[in-house]
Backbone as a ProteinNet text record, in pm:
[ID]
protein_1_A
[PRIMARY]
MATPSKWALFMDRSARIAKDSVMRAVRMNGLNPAMGPTTLFTFRSQADMAQYVVGSDKDIGGNSSAHLDIGSDGRGRFWGEMRTDVKPHMEGKIRGGYAGFRNKMRPSLFGNVTDDASLHQYLALRVRAGGDPRTRNGYFVNIQTDGPVQSDLWQHRLYLRKDGEWEDVLIPFSSFILTNSGEAVSSDMTMMREQIRSIGISLLGGKANVQGPFELGIDSIGLTNDKADSEKD
[TERTIARY]
11468.5	11318.3	11306.4	11309.5	11241.5	11161	11161	10988.7	10961	10797.4	10735.8	10774.7	10784.5	10770.4	10599.8	10634	10502.9	10431.3	10529.7	10375.9	10305.6	10352.1	10328.9	10245.3	10232.9	10160.5	10021.6	10046.7	9949	9835.8	9869.3	9810.6	9734.8	9807.9	9759	9635.6	9628.4	9544.1	9416.9	9467.9	9395.8	9235.2	9325.1	9285.1	9213.1	9264.9	9191.7	9040.7	9028.2	8897.5	8810.4	8833	8792.6	8730.1	8813.6	8730	8654.3	8657.5	8555.2	8454.8	8443.5	8343.8	8241.6	8325.7	8222.1	8133.9	8258.6	8201.7	8064.1	8077.1	7973.9	7816.2	7824.8	7729.7	7696	7783	7738.2	7621.9	7682.1	7584	7475.4	7442.8	7335.2	7253.9	7305.6	7206.4	7146.7	7176.7	7145.8	7198.9	7323.5	7450.4	7515.6	7571.8	7587.9	7752.5	7873.7	8007.1	8055.6	8209.8	8214.5	8250.2	8227	8229.7	8375.9	8415.6	8538.3	8671.6	8713.9	8831.3	8886.6	8937.5	9064.8	9097.8	9251.1	9369.6	9346	9368.8	9332.1	9505.4	9616.8	9723.1	9829.6	9926.5	10024.4	10174.2	10208.3	10331.7	10425.8	10541	10614	10720	10754.4	10828.6	10878	10959	10976.5	10912.3	10840.8	10715.7	10576.9	10548	10461.4	10470.6	10610.8	10617.2	10567.2	10609.5	10641.1	10482.7	10395.3	10254.1	10166.7	10195.1	10215.9	10261.1	10184	10225.4	10251.4	10346.1	10359	10350.8	10309.2	10294.4	10290.6	10344.2	10305.8	10348	10291.8	10293.2	10371.1	10540.4	10682.5	10646.6	10546.4	10545.3	10490.6	10450.2	10348	10402.3	10518.4	10586.9	10598.2	10533.2	10556.8	10656.3	10706.7	10825.2	10755.6	10685.2	10663.2	10747.8	10763.2	10824.5	10781.6	10763.3	10671.9	10808.7	10756.7	10851.5	10811.7	10764	10732.8	10816.1	10860.4	10940.7	10944	11078.2	11013.9	11093.5	11068.9	11099.7	11148.1	11259.2	11376.7	11348.6	11160.2	11089.4	11020.4	11057.9	11030.9	10882.3	10837.3	10673.3	10701.6	10556.3	10544.1	10623.3	10643.9	10669	10620.3	10529.6	10505.2	10573.9	10669.4	10708.6	10788.5	10811.9	10852	10861.2	10841.1	10821.6	10698.7	10577.9	10516.7	10503.3	10511.2	10552	10434.6	10395.4	10230.8	10279.1	10383.7	10486.6	10466.4	10523.4	10537.2	10657.7	10720.9	10823	10749.7	10878.2	10834.2	10722.9	10811.2	10688.8	10564.9	10575.9	10420.9	10316.5	10354.6	10302.9	10166.2	10005.7	9928.5	9851.2	9929.5	9864.8	9812.8	9912.5	9875.4	9879.9	9829.2	9838.1	9868.9	9955.5	10067.5	10026.8	10092.7	10064.9	9976.8	10080.1	9951.6	10083.7	10045.3	10135.9	10041.9	10095.3	9981.9	9986.9	9978.6	10007.3	9870.9	9861	9786.2	9798.9	9772.7	9814	9762.8	9851.9	9857.3	9737.8	9758.9	9640.3	9669.3	9635.9	9671.5	9550.4	9600.9	9543.3	9527.7	9462.3	9473	9423.8	9394.4	9293.7	9169.6	9115	8920.5	8922.5	9044.9	9046.7	9129.4	9103.9	9165.7	9155.5	9244.1	9107.4	9060.1	8980.9	8910.3	8888.8	8901.4	8828.2	8675.6	8692.6	8468.1	8479.2	8401.2	8402.1	8222.2	8183.1	7987.3	7972.7	8039.3	8030	8060.9	8146.2	8215.5	8149.3	8154.6	8110.2	8233.8	8328.1	8474.8	8562	8598.5	8799.4	8910.5	8959.4	9053.7	9205.3	9252.3	9417.4	9498.8	9593.6	9674.8	9802.5	9812.4	9886	9965.6	10065.5	10141.5	10194.5	10107.3	10154.2	10273.4	10356.8	10455.3	10546.1	10612.1	10660.2	10628.1	10591.6	10584.9	10420	10400.1	10227.1	10122.2	10204.6	10095.4	10016.2	10094.2	10082.8	9935.5	9953.8	9860.5	9736.9	9678.7	9532.3	9500.2	9620.8	9597.4	9587.8	9588.3	9546.5	9418.1	9404.5	9261.8	9305.8	9215.1	9175.2	9100	9153.4	9083.6	9030.8	8889	8917.5	8851	8897.6	8850.1	8808.3	8697	8602.9	8570.1	8514.5	8469.3	8376.3	8347.6	8241.6	8232.1	8152.3	8117.5	8232.2	8308.4	8330.4	8500.7	8582.6	8698.4	8795.5	8739.8	8806.3	8784.8	8625.9	8566.7	8644.9	8648.8	8723.4	8614	8582.7	8547.2	8618.1	8629.8	8711.6	8690.6	8778.4	8723.7	8830.3	8832.2	8983.5	9023.9	9179.4	9227.8	9263.7	9122.7	9193.5	9263.4	9416.6	9489.8	9489.8	9485.6	9436.6	9551.7	9662.5	9789.7	9914.9	10031.9	10140.6	10262.3	10347.6	10388.1	10380	10275.1	10190	10110.7	10140.8	10087	9927	9787.1	9724	9581.9	9440.6	9392.6	9284.3	9232.3	9200.6	9065.7	8956	8780.2	8720.7	8736.5	8689.9	8505.2	8354.7	8259.7	8264.8	8228.3	8225.6	8103.3	8051.6	7909.4	7923.6	8056.3	8064.1	8197.2	8174.7	8329.3	8222.1	8279.4	8206.5	8278.2	8181.1	8228.5	8249.3	8373.6	8451.3	8512.2	8558	8607.7	8691.7	8841.7	8904.5	8924.3	8991.1	8925.7	8836.8	8651.1	8594.6	8477.5	8360.4	8230.1	8178.3	8132.5	8061.4	7864.3	7813.9	7607.7	7601.4	7561.8	7557.6	7459.8	7392.8	7267.6	7343.9	7447.7	7516	7533.5	7564.8	7626.1	7772.7	7833.7	7985.8	7983.5	8007.7	8058.8	8118.2	8109.3	8175.4	8214.9	8123.4	8181.1	8305.6	8339.1	8391.4	8525.7	8590	8718.1	8857.3	8840	9014.2	9105.2	9119.9	9236.6	9181	9305.5	9272.5	9414.3	9403.7	9531	9500.3	9625.7	9611.6	9712.2	9636	9738.8	9671.7	9763.1	9874.4	9816.5	9707.6	9689.8	9713.2	9820.9	9870.5	9795.6	9808.8	9702.6	9609.7	9541.7	9364.1	9395.7	9468.5	9499	9544.2	9649.4	9720.5	9843.9	9931.7	10016.5	10161.3	10240.6	10384.3	10475.5	10619.2	10714.3	10712.4	10798.5	10840.8	10719.8	10666.1	10577.7	10605.5	10544.5	10601.4	10468.5	10424.7	10331	10332.2	10342.9	10332	10246.4	10284.8	10139.3	10179.3	10051	10129	10041	9939.1	9811.6	9661	9600.6	9458.4	9391.2	9236.4	9180.6	9040.3	8974.7	8798.6	8813.7	8667.6	8596.7	8490.9	8432.7	8288.7	8228.5	8390.3	8338.6	8443.6	8386.7	8448.2	8517	8496.8	8647.4	8751.7	8761.8	8914	9011.2	8912.7	8964.9	9090.4	9032.3	9037.9	9141.3	9200.2	9277.6	9457.3	9456.8	9628.7	9636
9514.7	9449.2	9336.1	9205.3	9091.2	9042	9009.1	8979.1	8844.4	8884.7	8720.5	8591.4	8519.4	8405.1	8379.6	8291.3	8253.2	8214.1	8096.2	8021.4	8098	8237.8	8294.9	8386.2	8439.4	8546.7	8433	8306.5	8197.5	8220.3	8216.5	8155.4	8310.4	8391.3	8536.2	8569.1	8537.6	8544	8462.9	8350.1	8235.3	8321.4	8376.9	8466	8568.6	8628.4	8707.9	8687.4	8598.9	8529	8461.4	8471	8378.3	8526.3	8632.5	8746.8	8813.6	8797	8889	8746.3	8621.2	8575.1	8587	8627.4	8668.7	8820.5	8883.1	9037	9063.1	8943.1	8933.4	8873	8797.7	8742.2	8857.8	8949.3	9059.7	9097.6	9171.2	9234.1	9163.6	9059.5	8941.4	8965.5	8992.2	9006.6	9111.3	9217.9	9384.3	9449	9469.1	9510.6	9626.7	9657.1	9792.4	9796.4	9712	9716.9	9897.8	9902.9	10073.6	10035.5	10184.8	10196.9	10276.4	10374.2	10422.5	10431.5	10512.9	10426.6	10284	10281.9	10143.4	10123.4	10045.5	10098.4	9932.3	9903.6	9757.4	9789.1	9800.7	9819.4	9894.1	9922.8	9983.6	9967.8	10083.8	10081.6	10146.6	10091.2	10171	10079	9913.2	9885	9723.2	9659.6	9590.5	9472.7	9427.2	9341.1	9369.6	9506.5	9589.6	9534.4	9560.2	9505	9378.9	9296.6	9154.7	9130.8	9183.5	9151.5	9197	9248.3	9309.8	9247.6	9226.2	9188.8	9299.8	9309.9	9358	9337.4	9416.2	9366.8	9451.8	9418.7	9516.7	9451.5	9545.2	9483	9395.6	9443.2	9378.4	9246.3	9161.8	9006.8	8947.7	9008.6	8939.1	8971.1	9071	9123.2	9299.6	9334.1	9478.8	9544.4	9734.1	9794.4	9842.9	9835.7	9941.9	9862.9	9877.4	9852.1	9906.6	9823.5	9919.6	9826.7	9892.7	9837.4	9918.4	9815.7	9911.3	9916.7	9986.2	9998.3	10052.5	10111	10219.3	10299.2	10453.6	10603.1	10630.2	10737	10779.4	10858.6	10878.2	10916.2	10838.5	10679.2	10603.2	10518.3	10599.6	10531.5	10494.5	10412.9	10319.8	10391.9	10371.9	10448.2	10308.5	10385	10278.1	10333.3	10306.4	10367	10299.4	10353.9	10251.4	10352.5	10333.5	10397.5	10308.3	10433.4	10376	10369.6	10294.1	10281.7	10195.2	10247.3	10201.7	10078.5	10158.6	10004.4	9844.5	9779.8	9630.6	9584.6	9494.3	9411.8	9368.9	9355	9384.8	9212.3	9144.6	9019.2	9000	9103.7	9124.3	9211.7	9264.4	9387.1	9341.8	9371.3	9354.2	9198.1	9163.2	9095.1	9120.3	9224.2	9245.2	9381.1	9483.4	9635	9629.4	9713.4	9803.2	9884.2	9991.2	10127.8	10035.1	9916.3	9871.6	9876.4	9915.6	9871.7	9866.6	9781.9	9805.3	9721.8	9747.6	9634.5	9605.8	9496.9	9436.9	9360.8	9370.3	9279.7	9135.5	9061.1	8894.6	8819.7	8701.2	8643.5	8616	8579.9	8536.1	8440.5	8326.7	8214.1	8208.7	8099	8055.4	7977.9	7919.1	7747.9	7793.3	7854.2	7915.8	7938.3	7964	8004.1	8113.5	8197.3	8268.9	8420.9	8536.7	8634.3	8706	8796.2	8902.8	8990.8	9114.4	9247.3	9292.2	9337.8	9328.5	9482	9544.8	9707	9744.5	9672.3	9695.9	9785.5	9806.2	9915	10052.8	10042.6	10199.6	10204.2	10429.8	10431.1	10436.4	10472.6	10475.1	10426.2	10438.5	10322.6	10499	10477.3	10598.4	10534.6	10614.9	10624.8	10733.8	10709.8	10850.2	10772.9	10894.8	10893.6	11014.5	11063.4	11151	11140.9	11299.3	11232.7	11273.6	11150.2	11224.8	11189.2	11165	11101.3	11223.7	11200.4	11297.1	11312.7	11494.5	11487.4	11422.3	11384.3	11336.7	11217.9	11137.8	11019.3	10943.2	11126.7	11138.3	11109	11113	11103.2	10965.4	10850.2	10722.7	10581.1	10685.2	10574.6	10489.1	10429.6	10319.9	10231.6	10286.7	10224.1	10022.4	9949.7	9850.7	9748.9	9662.3	9605.2	9476.9	9358.9	9256.8	9179.3	9104.3	9031.3	8878.1	8815.6	8691.7	8675.3	8729.5	8670.3	8589.1	8572.7	8416.7	8435.3	8525	8573.5	8625.8	8536.4	8595.8	8681.5	8690	8790.9	8915.4	8946.1	9058.2	9175.4	9302	9394.6	9517.7	9565.8	9694.8	9807.2	9893.8	10001.6	10155.1	10237.7	10406.2	10458.9	10584.8	10605.8	10709.4	10729.9	10780.7	10918.2	11004.8	11139.8	11238.2	11298	11333.9	11462.8	11549	11665.6	11781.1	11729.3	11795.6	11754.9	11819.6	11764.2	11735.6	11676.3	11641.1	11607.2	11638.5	11610.8	11523.1	11485.8	11417.7	11391.9	11394.7	11413.4	11262.3	11298.9	11121.6	11143.6	11028.8	11058.2	10970.8	10990.8	10908.9	10884.1	10745.8	10746.5	10630.6	10677.8	10601.6	10462.9	10370.8	10265.7	10185.6	10311.3	10288.7	10335.5	10381.4	10497.2	10394.3	10292.8	10172.3	10100.7	10075.7	10055.7	9890.8	9767.1	9635	9648.8	9558.5	9546.7	9407.8	9401.5	9234.9	9248	9230.2	9184.1	9385.3	9462.3	9582.4	9680.7	9607.2	9680.7	9670.7	9785.4	9792.2	9682.4	9645.8	9531.8	9560.3	9583.6	9610.1	9488.8	9531.7	9472.6	9557	9465.5	9501.4	9453.5	9407.1	9356.3	9470.6	9438	9523.6	9460.9	9596	9526.4	9410.4	9332	9241.1	9277.8	9407.5	9476	9374.6	9296.4	9245.6	9110.7	9082.3	9025.5	9052.4	9130.2	9253.9	9090.7	9025.6	8985.8	9063	9169.6	9214.1	9391	9451.7	9611.5	9598.6	9689.5	9721.5	9881.7	9909.3	10047.4	10019.7	10079.3	10029.2	10173.3	10182	10296.4	10232.4	10326.9	10257.9	10315.5	10317.7	10447.4	10418.7	10299	10291.1	10316.5	10352.8	10398.7	10522.9	10576.7	10709.1	10780.5	10720.4	10739.1	10825	10787.3	10852.9	10794	10840.4	10768.9	10838.3	10813.3	10843.9	10796.1	10838.6	10830.7	10874.5	10773.9	10766.7	10754.8	10813.6	10769.2	10849	10665.2	10748.5	10740.4	10829.4	10726.3	10711.8	10586.3	10499.5	10532.6	10563.7	10569.6	10444.4	10406.2	10331.2	10354.8	10227.6	10263.4	10165.7	10271.9	10209.7	10188.8	10208.8	10225.6	10371.1	10431.7	10565.2	10602.3	10669.4	10718.7	10808.4	10891.7	11068.2	11095.3	11171.5	11237.2	11372.5	11419.5	11508.3	11461	11351.1	11279.7	11359.4	11333.1	11417.2	11530.8	11631.6	11760.8	11812	11650.1	11745.3	11781.9	11728	11751.7	11920.2
11568.1	11616.1	11560.4	11604.8	11543.5	11437.8	11339.9	11270.7	11336.7	11351.5	11382.7	11291.6	11380	11323.2	11173.8	11131.5	11011.2	11086.2	11200.3	11305.3	11394.1	11453.3	11486.7	11433.6	11353.1	11236.5	11257.1	11198.5	11161.1	11320.2	11443.2	11495.1	11572	11539.5	11530.5	11450.5	11368.2	11310.7	11322.6	11338.4	11418.4	11542.5	11622.5	11738.9	11672.3	11591.2	11544	11460.5	11391.2	11368	11468.4	11604.8	11683.3	11750.6	11747.7	11771.3	11693.4	11594.2	11487.6	11464.7	11499.4	11494.5	11665.3	11750.4	11871.3	11842.1	11784.1	11771.4	11649.4	11579.3	11472.1	11562.5	11647.4	11748.5	11818.8	11864.3	11962.4	11859	11748.7	11672.4	11646.6	11634.8	11624.7	11696.6	11815.5	11934	11924.2	11889.9	11927.3	12001.4	11995.8	12073.9	11982.7	12007.3	11917.7	11952.7	11906.5	11939.7	11935.8	11962.1	11907.9	11757.1	11739.9	11583.9	11542.2	11622.8	11650	11487.9	11456.7	11372.9	11432	11291.1	11267.5	11207.2	11224.7	11138.4	11101.7	10974.2	10909.1	10925.8	10760.8	10767	10805.1	10850.1	10806.6	10745	10730.6	10624.2	10703.8	10835.4	10865.1	10915.4	10905.5	10909.8	10808.5	10804.1	10772	10760.2	10878.9	10883.9	10840.7	10812.8	10722.8	10620	10556.3	10417.1	10332.8	10460.9	10424.5	10380.3	10455.2	10430.3	10252.4	10192.8	10060.1	9954.4	9865.9	9719.6	9618.2	9541.5	9471.6	9323.9	9207.8	9062.3	8952	8839.6	8725.3	8598.6	8487.6	8382.4	8346.2	8352.7	8366.7	8347.6	8463.9	8494.2	8375.2	8282.2	8179.9	8042.8	8050.4	7912.5	7883.2	8001.8	7983.9	8031.5	8024.4	8104.7	8182.6	8268.6	8398.9	8522.2	8586.9	8705.3	8859	8973.7	9086	9200	9316	9440.3	9532.4	9652.3	9743.1	9925.4	9934.2	10028.9	10151.6	10240.2	10347.4	10302.9	10262.5	10268.7	10366.5	10343.7	10434.7	10590.7	10555	10650.7	10719	10729.6	10793.2	10738	10653.9	10577.8	10457.2	10422	10290.3	10154.4	10094.3	9948.3	9832.9	9763.6	9681.4	9520.7	9444.2	9344.2	9208.4	9084.2	8979.4	8835.2	8768.6	8602.4	8574	8501.2	8466.6	8314.1	8218	8047.3	8049	7916.4	7863.9	7713.5	7712.6	7583.3	7604.9	7545.3	7606.5	7497.3	7558.9	7477.9	7330.2	7256	7099.9	7070.2	7151.3	7112.1	7177.7	7252	7332.6	7230	7164	7101.9	7074.1	7073.8	6994.7	7082.3	7205.9	7284.6	7448.8	7472	7603.7	7644.4	7730.1	7711.5	7857.4	7815.1	7936.7	8026.5	8104.5	8154.8	8280.1	8396.7	8523.9	8635.4	8722	8876.5	8976	9063.1	9197.3	9309.3	9412.3	9524.3	9631.1	9703.6	9796.4	9874	10006.4	10115.2	10021.7	10124	10103.5	10117.1	10092.5	10143.4	10302.3	10389.3	10527.5	10606.4	10566.7	10606.6	10752.2	10829.5	10940.6	10946.4	11057.4	11128.2	11092.2	11080.8	11045.4	10881.8	10792.1	10667.8	10668.1	10545.4	10509.8	10625.1	10720.5	10731.9	10644.3	10684	10598.2	10735.4	10668.5	10785.3	10761.2	10829.9	10861	10873.2	10781.7	10757.5	10758.2	10801.2	10792.9	10903.6	10989.1	11065.5	11087.2	10931.5	10872.3	10713.5	10723.6	10607.3	10514.8	10577.1	10509.5	10497.9	10364.9	10350.1	10355.1	10514.6	10528.5	10482.5	10364.7	10341.6	10367.4	10442.6	10455	10369.2	10280.4	10161.5	10123.2	10018.6	10005.6	9843.3	9777.8	9645.8	9625.5	9484.1	9448.2	9333.5	9270.3	9091.3	9034.3	8952.4	8797.8	8815.2	8784.2	8869.6	8724.2	8633.1	8524.9	8583.2	8675.3	8662.6	8822.7	8878.8	9016.3	9014.9	8887.4	8845.1	8819.8	8800.6	8759	8868	8967.7	9104.3	9141	9137.6	9210.9	9332.9	9426	9483.8	9509.1	9554.5	9503.7	9623	9622.6	9787.8	9632.2	9730.2	9700.2	9775.4	9777.9	9939.6	9916.3	9991.6	9982.3	9916.9	9775.8	9724.5	9652.2	9539.7	9464.2	9360.2	9322.7	9190.1	9218.6	9231	9290.5	9197.4	9110.1	9005.7	8994.7	9069.3	9092.2	9192.1	9169.9	9237.3	9262.4	9331.4	9395.8	9388.1	9270.8	9224.8	9286	9300.8	9297.4	9298	9211.5	9187.7	9331.4	9319.6	9415	9424.3	9448	9437.6	9573.8	9491.1	9540.3	9533.7	9639.3	9622	9715.7	9788.8	9797.2	9700.6	9716.7	9669.1	9710.3	9791.5	9853.9	9995.8	10029	10191.5	10205.7	10349.3	10351.3	10405.9	10407.9	10349.7	10396.1	10439.2	10476.4	10349.2	10351.6	10217.4	10249.1	10264	10258.7	10157.6	10146.1	10023.5	10052.8	10014.6	10074.3	10025.3	10118.8	10101.6	9977	9967.3	9846	9751	9708.2	9587.2	9512.1	9569.8	9499.3	9372.5	9247.4	9142	9131.9	9074.7	9071.1	8938	8938.2	8819.2	8796.8	8648.7	8689.5	8536.7	8570.8	8463.4	8381.2	8499.3	8432.4	8409.3	8367.1	8298.1	8379.8	8435.3	8531.7	8470.3	8576.3	8612	8623.5	8554.5	8549.3	8631.5	8752.6	8869.4	8956.6	9016.6	9172.9	9274.1	9294	9386.1	9465.7	9613.1	9668	9710.5	9777.1	9845.8	9947.3	9986.2	10102.1	10195.5	10249.6	10337.9	10449.4	10477.7	10670.3	10585.7	10435.1	10461.7	10375.3	10426.1	10263.4	10290.5	10170.8	10155.3	10156.1	10050.3	10016	9989.7	10033.6	9984.1	9898.6	9801.3	9768.5	9636.8	9574.3	9515.1	9363.9	9292.5	9135.5	9030	9044.4	8869.1	8743.9	8681.4	8543.1	8465.3	8421.1	8344.8	8198.8	8193.1	8013.5	8007.3	8141.1	8139.6	8124.2	8205.6	8208	8083	8044.7	7892.1	7994.1	8128.9	8094.9	8183.3	8137.7	8125.1	8271.3	8295.6	8384.3	8494.8	8588.7	8749	8812.1	8889.2	9004	9138.5	9233.9	9381.2	9520.9	9527	9632.1	9731.9	9853.6	10021.2	10076.7	10123.4	10183.6	10385.3	10448.8	10589	10655.8	10617.4	10702.4	10564.6	10591.7	10563	10634.8	10662.2	10786.1	10749.2	10888.6	10877.3	10918.5	10964.6	11028.9	10940.4	11063.4	10984.7	11050.4	11075	11090.8	10973	10852.6	10777.6	10814.2	10925.8	10977.1	10972.2	10980.8	10982.1	10841.4	10708.9	10622.8	10637.5	10733.4	10764.8	10840	10886.5	11003.3	10978.7	10886.7	10824.3	10856.5
[MASK]
+++++++++++++++++++++++++++++++++++++++++++++++++++++++++++++++++++++++++++++++++++++++++++++++++++++++++++++++++++++++++++++++++++++++++++++++++++++++++++++++++++++++++++++++++++++++++++++++++++++++++++++++++++++++++++++++++++++++++

């Protein structure tokens, strides 16, 4: 299957923004659009994989590695080696133990595309735990909104209940905590859910004090109001 051209993706994003603007106008007029489950991102093809950016502490002098690709089952696989040590010349200057990915910014004719989650209560992730069991308690979900401080991240731990099996994890948007540079921010701010710029997952080995090979299967990220969606495995 051919990968869409950059121009085609650009025009598709522009049309999406126009559609979202219409939906916002509909809500302002007191009408109630559909509030069923919505898929935001999938991890099932090379075209899907091109939507994400991957990084680790290796980019700044650490020793962790991170990869995002398609596994043998045709679904996404976030994997690598979590290391909390750093290169000798960076000791005392940086902290090791980080790997993560998020969707890329999505420019269009009307600015960057954002996702509207204001009509949904839960972020829904279909994932599968793998790798060294010690690393499984170190995953976090990160949301960046189109808020005034671009370095702010809304964060929540990703709790994995099953070993090697696909599961649906629902996280209430109301449970996310505002952070900046890895530290919780004391604020009365609420998440700007109508303008989500990026969603990602990180493994914070330094924070959880864990090392070893990690692997997280990732099939999709979406929105839902139905808590029962997490009980359908």
